[in-house]
C-alpha positions in Angstrom: -174.2 31.4 -69.9 -171.4 30.4 -72.3 -172.1 29.1 -75.7 -171.2 25.5 -74.9 -173.6 25.4 -72.0 -176.3 27.0 -74.1 -176.0 24.6 -77.1 -175.5 21.5 -75.0 -178.4 22.4 -72.8 -180.7 22.7 -75.8 -179.5 19.4 -77.1 -180.5 17.6 -73.8 -184.2 18.2 -74.7 -184.4 18.8 -78.4 -183.3 17.3 -81.7 -181.7 20.1 -83.8 -181.6 20.3 -87.6 -178.3 20.8 -89.3 -178.0 22.1 -92.9 -177.4 20.1 -96.1 -174.6 20.0 -98.6 -172.5 23.0 -99.5 -170.3 21.5 -102.2 -173.1 20.2 -104.4 -175.0 23.5 -104.0 -172.0 25.5 -105.0 -172.0 23.7 -108.4 -175.3 25.2 -109.2 -173.5 28.5 -109.6 -171.3 26.9 -112.3 -168.1 28.3 -110.9 -165.1 28.7 -113.3 -161.5 29.0 -112.5 -161.6 32.7 -112.1 -164.1 32.5 -109.3 -161.7 30.8 -106.9 -159.0 32.5 -104.8 -155.9 32.9 -106.9 -157.7 30.8 -109.6 -157.2 27.6 -107.5 -160.0 25.6 -109.1 -161.7 23.2 -106.8 -160.9 25.3 -103.7 -164.5 25.5 -102.7 -163.8 27.0 -99.2 -162.2 30.0 -100.9 -165.6 30.9 -102.5 -166.6 32.3 -99.0 -163.9 34.9 -99.7 -164.2 35.5 -103.4 -167.9 34.9 -103.8 -169.4 35.5 -100.3 -172.8 36.2 -101.9 -172.9 32.6 -103.2 -172.1 31.1 -99.8 -174.4 33.5 -98.0 -177.2 32.5 -100.3 -176.6 28.8 -99.5 -176.5 29.4 -95.8 -179.7 31.5 -95.9 -181.5 28.9 -98.0 -180.8 26.2 -95.4 -181.8 28.5 -92.5 -185.0 29.5 -94.3 -185.7 25.8 -94.8 -185.6 25.4 -91.0 -182.0 24.5 -90.1 -181.2 25.2 -86.4 -177.4 24.9 -87.3 -175.2 25.5 -90.3 -171.7 24.4 -90.9 -168.9 26.7 -91.9 -167.5 26.3 -95.4 -164.2 25.2 -94.0 -164.2 21.5 -94.8 -160.8 21.7 -96.5 -159.2 24.5 -94.5 -156.8 22.7 -92.3 -153.2 23.6 -92.9 -152.3 20.5 -94.8 -155.1 20.9 -97.3 -154.5 24.6 -97.6 -150.9 23.9 -98.5 -152.2 22.4 -101.8 -153.5 25.8 -102.7 -150.5 27.8 -101.4 -152.0 29.1 -98.2 -150.1 27.2 -95.5 -149.4 30.3 -93.4 -153.0 31.6 -93.5 -154.9 28.9 -91.8 -156.1 30.9 -88.8 -157.0 33.9 -90.9 -158.9 32.0 -93.5 -160.9 30.0 -91.0 -161.8 33.1 -89.0 -162.9 35.0 -92.1 -165.1 32.1 -93.4 -166.6 31.3 -90.0 -167.5 35.0 -89.4 -169.6 34.9 -92.6 -171.7 32.0 -91.3 -172.0 33.6 -87.9 -173.1 36.9 -89.4 -175.7 35.2 -91.5 -177.1 33.4 -88.4 -177.3 36.7 -86.6 -179.9 37.9 -89.2 -182.3 35.2 -88.0 -184.0 36.2 -84.7 -187.0 33.9 -84.7 -185.2 31.1 -82.9 -181.5 30.5 -81.9 -179.3 29.5 -84.7 -175.9 27.8 -84.2 -172.7 27.6 -86.3 -170.6 24.4 -86.3 -167.0 24.8 -87.4 -166.4 22.1 -90.0 -163.1 20.3 -89.8 -162.6 17.7 -92.6 -159.8 15.2 -93.0 -156.3 16.2 -94.1 -156.2 13.7 -96.9 -153.6 11.5 -95.1 -154.2 8.2 -93.3 -151.8 8.1 -90.4 -152.9 4.6 -89.4 -152.0 3.3 -92.8 -148.8 1.7 -94.0 -149.2 3.3 -97.4 -145.9 4.9 -98.2 -147.7 8.1 -99.4 -150.9 8.4 -97.4 -149.3 7.2 -94.2 -146.2 9.3 -94.5 -147.1 12.4 -92.5 -145.7 13.2 -89.0 -148.4 13.0 -86.4 -147.5 16.4 -84.9 -147.9 18.0 -88.3 -151.4 16.6 -88.6 -152.3 17.8 -85.0 -150.9 21.3 -85.7 -152.9 21.5 -88.9 -156.1 21.0 -87.0 -155.0 23.2 -84.1 -154.5 26.2 -86.4 -157.9 25.6 -88.0 -159.6 25.2 -84.7 -158.1 28.5 -83.4 -159.4 30.3 -86.5 -162.9 28.8 -86.1 -163.0 29.7 -82.5 -161.9 33.3 -83.2 -164.6 33.5 -85.9 -167.3 32.8 -83.3 -168.5 29.3 -83.9 -170.6 27.5 -81.3 -169.0 24.1 -81.7 -166.2 22.3 -83.5 -167.3 19.5 -85.8 -164.7 16.9 -86.8 -166.4 15.3 -89.7 -166.2 12.8 -92.6 -163.5 11.1 -90.6 -161.8 8.0 -92.1 -158.9 7.3 -89.8 -159.4 7.1 -86.0 -155.8 8.1 -85.3 -156.4 11.3 -87.2 -159.6 11.8 -85.3 -157.7 11.5 -82.0 -155.2 14.1 -83.2 -158.0 16.4 -84.3 -159.7 16.1 -80.8 -156.4 16.8 -79.0 -155.8 19.7 -81.4 -159.3 21.1 -80.7 -158.7 21.0 -77.0 -155.3 22.6 -77.3 -156.9 25.4 -79.4 -159.5 26.0 -76.7 -156.8 26.2 -74.1 -154.9 28.7 -76.3 -157.9 30.9 -76.8 -159.3 30.4 -73.3 -162.5 29.2 -74.7 -164.7 26.2 -74.1 -166.8 24.8 -76.9 -168.5 21.5 -77.6 -166.6 19.0 -79.8 -168.7 16.8 -82.1 -167.2 13.9 -84.1 -168.7 12.3 -87.2 -167.1 9.3 -88.8 -167.8 7.9 -92.3 -168.7 4.3 -92.9 -169.3 2.4 -96.1 -172.5 0.4 -96.8 -171.0 -2.5 -94.9 -170.4 -0.5 -91.8 -166.6 -0.1 -92.1 -164.4 2.9 -92.2 -161.9 3.2 -95.1 -159.2 1.3 -93.2 -161.7 -1.4 -92.0 -162.5 -0.1 -88.6 -166.1 -1.0 -87.5 -168.4 1.2 -85.5 -167.7 -0.5 -82.2 -164.0 0.0 -82.4 -164.3 3.5 -83.7 -166.4 4.7 -80.8 -164.3 2.8 -78.2 -161.1 4.5 -79.4 -162.4 8.0 -78.6 -165.3 7.5 -76.1 -163.2 8.9 -73.2 -161.6 11.8 -75.0 -164.0 14.5 -73.7 -166.1 14.8 -76.9 -169.7 15.9 -76.6 -171.5 14.1 -79.5 -170.7 11.2 -81.8 -172.2 10.1 -85.0 -172.1 9.4 -88.7 -172.0 11.4 -91.9 -171.5 11.1 -95.6 -170.7 7.9 -97.7 -174.2 6.4 -97.7 -177.9 7.3 -97.4 -179.8 6.9 -94.2 -181.0 3.3 -94.8 -177.4 1.9 -95.0 -176.6 3.6 -91.6 -179.4 1.9 -89.7 -177.4 -1.1 -88.2 -174.7 1.2 -87.0 -177.2 3.7 -85.6 -178.8 0.9 -83.7 -175.6 -0.2 -82.1 -174.7 3.4 -81.2 -178.2 4.0 -79.7 -178.0 0.9 -77.6 -174.4 1.1 -76.4 -172.9 4.6 -76.3 -173.0 7.2 -73.6 -173.0 10.2 -75.9 -175.9 11.7 -77.8 -175.8 11.1 -81.6 -175.7 13.2 -84.8 -176.8 11.5 -88.0 -176.0 13.3 -91.3 -176.5 11.0 -94.3 -176.1 11.6 -98.0 -179.1 11.8 -100.3 -178.6 8.1 -101.0 -175.6 6.1 -102.1 -173.5 7.9 -104.7 -173.9 6.7 -108.3 -171.4 7.3 -111.1 -172.8 9.3 -114.0 -170.1 9.9 -116.6 -167.5 10.3 -113.9 -169.7 12.5 -111.7 -171.2 11.4 -108.4 -175.0 11.6 -108.4 -177.3 11.4 -105.4 -180.8 10.5 -106.3 -182.6 10.0 -103.0 -185.6 12.3 -103.2 -186.5 14.7 -100.4 -189.7 12.8 -99.6 -187.9 9.4 -99.5 -185.2 10.8 -97.3 -187.9 12.3 -95.0 -189.5 8.8 -94.7 -186.2 7.1 -93.9 -185.2 9.7 -91.3 -188.7 9.7 -89.7 -188.4 5.9 -89.2 -184.9 6.3 -87.8 -185.9 9.0 -85.3 -188.9 7.0 -84.2 -186.7 4.0 -83.4 -183.6 5.6 -81.9 -184.1 8.1 -79.1 -180.5 9.2 -78.5 -180.3 11.1 -81.8 -180.0 14.9 -81.1 -178.8 16.3 -84.5 -179.9 15.3 -88.0 -179.0 16.9 -91.3 -177.9 16.1 -94.8 -174.5 15.6 -96.4 -173.7 15.2 -100.1 -176.5 15.7 -102.6 -179.0 17.1 -100.0 -180.7 20.4 -100.9 -182.8 23.0 -99.0 -185.8 20.9 -100.1 -184.4 17.9 -98.2 -183.8 20.0 -95.2 -187.3 21.5 -95.3 -188.9 18.1 -95.2 -186.6 17.0 -92.3 -187.8 20.1 -90.5 -191.4 18.8 -90.8 -190.4 15.6 -89.0 -189.0 17.5 -86.0 -191.9 19.9 -85.9 -194.3 17.0 -85.8 -192.5 14.9 -83.2 
């Protein structure tokens, strides 16, 4: 049985637990410029290459906390983002190397099947926008940026591709097409999951609401659809309700540890593990189509441990 059939078959009958934040966990190691690949400060994905012990520890902490799935540390490893760090021609190789690290870590856990989702974050451009800077990127270049990333993730052995933290539905469409092209190129079939990001008023960055966002891609051969980042679980409830009542796909819900707060220029997430557990327990009790939950910015292994308790007690 291929990996897509296996993972999707499991999701028919179980709700799986994804991991929590990588970026905020990385900061606990207090990285300095010398820790990053070619001293490119802020290039968190590169820490999987220069500091694999750090990223391995984060992956293991989430798996030990009960995660069924972990994400690759490739959120900013599409070709366009890599260009900022001088690695335009290395997209496939970087994604393969980083994803193999996550796959190898999961292989150390034999108690229950563990899965790796290949993280594909946004390019930083908004192709639907009329902004002269953010909207000024050829669509084919955006698509190719995701295609190279997806090929690398597939070659690294991921179990699904996760297009996440999406803010522009045209970019999402390009990422889905690119993922399908990558699977054709590699003669591989994997699930495609899509997570979009909404503000506390239920809108994407360019004003798209949940109904329009889902309608745009509902027939594009994706396997799951959902929400991540931007807000805590409570602020997502109205959008989750609409999705649960109206969409044909199963859902993945990955909130932050609360709404971000500004503390001297730094984002702080102060929703405690127990409060997040209570919110997610309520959401799971109300909305039966959810099949993956996890945590985004600010969530820790302790948050994930308490989410595990919810699923074990269902």
